[in-house]
C-alpha positions in Angstrom: 107.8 79.8 -123.1 109.6 81.0 -120.0 106.3 82.4 -118.6 105.2 78.9 -117.6 101.8 78.7 -116.0 99.7 76.2 -114.0 98.0 75.2 -117.3 101.4 74.1 -118.6 101.8 71.8 -115.6 98.4 70.2 -116.3 99.2 69.7 -119.9 102.5 68.0 -119.0 100.7 65.8 -116.4 98.1 64.8 -119.0 100.8 64.0 -121.6 102.8 62.1 -119.0 99.8 60.1 -118.0 98.9 59.1 -121.5 99.1 55.4 -121.9 99.5 54.8 -118.1 96.9 53.1 -116.1 94.8 55.3 -113.8 96.4 53.6 -110.8 99.9 54.3 -112.1 102.4 55.3 -109.4 103.3 59.0 -109.3 106.9 58.1 -109.9 106.0 56.7 -113.3 104.2 60.0 -114.1 107.3 61.9 -112.8 109.6 59.9 -115.1 107.5 60.6 -118.1 107.3 64.3 -117.2 111.1 64.6 -116.9 111.4 63.0 -120.4 108.9 65.6 -121.7 110.6 68.6 -120.0 114.0 67.4 -121.1 113.0 68.4 -124.7 112.5 72.1 -123.5 115.0 74.9 -123.3 116.7 75.2 -119.9 115.0 78.5 -119.1 111.6 76.9 -119.8 112.4 73.9 -117.6 113.4 76.2 -114.8 110.3 78.2 -115.1 108.2 75.0 -114.8 109.1 74.8 -111.1 107.1 77.9 -110.1 103.6 76.7 -111.1 104.3 73.3 -109.5 105.1 75.2 -106.2 101.9 77.3 -106.7 99.9 74.0 -106.9 101.6 72.9 -103.7 100.6 76.1 -102.1 97.0 76.1 -103.2 96.7 72.5 -101.9 98.3 73.3 -98.6 95.1 72.8 -96.7 94.1 71.2 -93.4 91.2 69.2 -94.9 93.6 67.7 -97.5 96.1 67.0 -94.8 93.4 65.1 -92.9 92.6 63.1 -96.1 96.3 62.4 -96.6 96.5 61.3 -92.9 93.7 58.7 -93.5 94.9 57.5 -96.9 98.6 57.1 -95.9 98.1 56.1 -92.3 99.7 59.4 -91.1 101.2 62.4 -92.8 104.2 64.3 -91.5 105.1 67.7 -93.0 107.2 65.9 -95.7 104.6 63.2 -96.1 101.9 65.8 -96.8 104.2 67.4 -99.4 104.7 64.0 -101.1 100.9 63.3 -100.9 100.3 66.7 -102.7 102.9 65.6 -105.3 100.8 62.4 -105.8 97.7 64.5 -106.1 99.3 66.7 -108.8 100.3 63.5 -110.6 96.6 62.4 -110.8 95.8 65.4 -113.0 93.7 68.5 -113.0 90.3 66.9 -112.6 91.2 64.8 -109.5 93.2 67.7 -108.0 90.3 70.2 -108.4 87.7 67.6 -107.1 90.0 67.0 -104.1 90.2 70.8 -103.4 86.4 71.1 -103.6 85.9 67.9 -101.5 88.8 66.0 -100.1 86.5 63.1 -99.3 86.0 62.6 -103.0 89.3 60.9 -103.0 87.6 57.8 -101.6 86.3 57.2 -105.1 89.7 57.5 -106.9 90.8 54.1 -108.3 94.3 54.4 -106.8 93.0 55.2 -103.4 90.5 52.4 -103.6 93.2 49.9 -104.7 95.7 51.0 -102.1 93.0 50.6 -99.4 92.1 47.2 -100.6 95.7 46.1 -100.7 96.4 47.6 -97.3 99.0 50.0 -98.8 99.6 53.5 -97.4 102.1 54.8 -100.0 100.2 57.3 -102.2 103.1 59.7 -102.4 104.7 61.6 -105.3 108.0 63.1 -104.0 109.5 62.8 -107.5 106.7 65.1 -109.0 108.1 67.9 -106.8 111.4 67.7 -108.5 110.6 67.1 -112.1 111.9 70.5 -113.2 115.1 70.0 -111.2 115.7 66.6 -112.6 115.0 67.7 -116.2 117.2 70.8 -115.8 120.0 68.6 -114.5 119.6 66.1 -117.4 119.7 68.9 -119.9 122.4 71.2 -118.4 124.4 69.0 -116.1 123.8 71.6 -113.4 123.1 70.4 -109.9 120.0 72.4 -109.2 117.7 75.0 -110.7 118.6 78.7 -110.9 117.5 80.4 -107.6 113.9 81.3 -107.7 113.3 85.0 -107.7 109.9 85.0 -106.1 109.2 82.2 -103.6 105.6 80.9 -103.2 104.2 81.5 -99.7 102.1 78.8 -98.1 98.7 79.9 -96.8 97.7 79.7 -93.2 96.0 76.4 -92.3 92.3 76.4 -91.4 91.9 76.6 -87.6 88.5 74.7 -87.9 90.6 71.7 -88.8 93.0 72.0 -85.9 92.2 68.8 -84.1 94.0 65.5 -83.5 93.8 63.5 -86.7 94.0 60.4 -84.5 90.5 61.3 -83.3 88.7 58.7 -85.4 85.2 59.9 -84.5 86.0 63.4 -85.8 87.7 62.0 -88.9 84.6 59.9 -89.6 82.4 62.9 -89.2 84.5 65.1 -91.5 85.7 62.6 -94.1 83.1 59.8 -93.9 83.9 58.1 -97.2 87.6 58.0 -96.7 87.2 56.9 -93.1 84.9 54.0 -94.1 87.2 53.0 -97.0 90.2 52.9 -94.7 88.2 51.2 -91.9 88.8 54.1 -89.5 87.0 52.4 -86.6 86.2 53.9 -83.3 89.3 54.0 -81.1 
């Protein structure tokens, strides 16, 4: 199986989410994924890291960064990585809807619940390291074998190069998320 693909990631996320509530924290999904991956051969576990990095690259977009900024009350470089980990943990349908329309996240049950509770913690750092953790659990090695071909991040869209603290612009571009998170005029 060492030719792991993005579809394998989605199958693992789907299996990991089975039995979990739709609002389950990404860490719970990551724990379940690590248990699943720990049944694989070490080379297959290591190969799983590449398609996860590919999903991180395809979701490295300014419009999603703006959505993360609203949802989590800010998003540093690392915070945006962790948000994209959370997004992967939600599964393929949510991920693809968010790529097509980041404002669609305003209808996601976990986003709605977090907003209602005043939480700004939709992050999934552990998702980013599921292959590493499973590899360590299986082999005892402290890290994955060095990747042969790194995944490059795309350039960010210059049309979204504005101050995310500009609440009027955020309300214009992401109206549902801004309304959900009470992004008032400032």
